Phi, psi and omega in degrees: 000136178293138180263333188252139169237134179249131179236150180212142172289170188299321180291315179296321183294321177295321177294317180298319181296324185275325192227359186071203179228122178242153182301329179289352179279345189275126177253331187213141172231118176268157175229114189283155165288160180152008174061222185298343176305326182296344179296334183291351183257005183299313180295323178294318178301317181297322179290310186297312186271340180267332185236313194278304182298328176300348177284355179238179182221008180285160175286145182228132176271131179248116183245125183221148174230137176060230181300331177297324177291322177296317177298313184292324176293324177296325178297337182276354182281152172296143184055065185296334178299310177297324178294317177295325177298318180291318178306311180300313181297312183296321182292316182296322187268000177298140185210137178238102185294129178270129174289158178307126179089348179275124182272335180206152179285156180278159177300324178298316179301311183295316181298316181295315180294317182294319179299318177297322181292322177294319179297320176294318185294316184256009183305120179076002186240006181302321178302331177297322181291310186290332185252019181303133184292342183237326189266129176253113185274137177229110181263121183265131176230167178242116181260128180286146180237150176054248182301329183267011183296328174227153180282135183208143186300329179258313184294325182296309178301320179293322180296318180288332173295315177299319178297319180299313182293320180294316182297325180297327178281314181200121185302317183297328181293342178296345179297347175289338184251323184218140177237154178278127175237120184253125175261118189240147171305152180266158178285129183308127176080356184245335177075002177257155181295139178297147180303138175294144180272016178213153176283157186239019179286350183282337190200150179303122189220140170234159177230138181229143177286132174287146178212172175300329183283336181243003183299304182298313177302318181295316181293318179293322178300317181300336180259002188271090178297130179303136178074348176259320172236161175282147172298155170266123186262133171054071180287134180307134177082359184241161175304143182295152179143177178270133183243128179239185181312130179293343178291344181296311178277328188220071185306305180243019173057050174279081189247163183278075181295314179296340182278353180290153175066222186221237189294333183293340178251003178297141183235141180246273180200161175059204186297331182295339181294339183272001187224159168247155182250128181281177183296333181279358181088355179280146178285126176279175182294147173301153177244091187253158174258113179260120191237095170289118187225162180261009174198170181286313186293140176248089188282132184299299186231163180302322182282358177267001185304322181269356182261086190301330181293347178262008179269356181284163176287169179208169178302343176302331187255017184299330182262017189260141170242119181256130174251114187223154178287143174294126184297332175289324177291325179302327181292346178273354181281166177305136184065010177059035180199171174287155170304142175208176187295338178293341179294333177299320177286315185301315182271339180052237179277001177280074182299317182299321180295314180295317180300320180296314182295315183288323179296318178300320181293318183291323178293323180295334185291349176301331178301320178302318180294313179304317179293321178294318178299318178298320181292318179302321181289327182218079183301131179236107183292345175292344179263002180255115187259150177297138179280000000 
């Protein structure tokens, strides 16, 4: 059974048909929120960042929320293959011991343990991330506004209820409760944040320059699921307030990638939409969004999970190529599904049982990589499905 499914927007599909996929075609790589589901992409991350992308030399924007932010920051470390192996090991073996009679760990427990793990993981290595010669990191967080400006036992649940109801009516209106704040690598020698690889007219957005002083708080905030972890309050260099998981505003990073920049990303129709034309009249390399993802749908926000009409593709994704597991293949994995947060409850204190299941799933995911390598060597458009 095939493990990999390839999906492409119309611009990307035209480019693949004409030119296949080369590492120099990639302009942006997103990393979705989704907790343990992201483990299924470990083998793909090691191949892309350890073997494939090093064959090119263009700058690449890495955009991440939650575990996707952790993955994209890991890609910026020296020797990313070893770093991704450690990320996988650390994530699989994280454990929160339940006391007798305790049904779930507290947000304080999870935040404290997770914060220590991030400090250990990136200890002394933050400059590697911030000064990577090619990769520009963008960590997405969600900042609370008004009622959600600070975390509070009563106001926070009420604020999220208001955000949920508002979002159901109109996604952009949720900006009254929560705004997107992106922490970005700085431009070498200039000290300003690198340009975002997506347009921001879709939702209330701020951008902050990443630094050694705010890297850990920003990354932990991007992973801080409401009510599961504590919000990170008042990140250095950023507007004051409570910062939560970037997946709340941008669950799967359904962002306006073709809208970024100017003429180089302008799109018209057909195959020409995948290219920009230089002064000499020669076609430049395609500027594609390569998206290793754990499903086909690119859901805009965390509160959109139950709103199926927002799971469809849009022109925002026209230049995107999605690499996702075949859902029939997923059924062959332990528990017939991808690793997810329900496994913490399902296995409880049975750490060995969860580690065994998650390790088996991650090892099986090498099949996705093998199939992708075969496709790169001999592109077959019959295997590329509309996104």
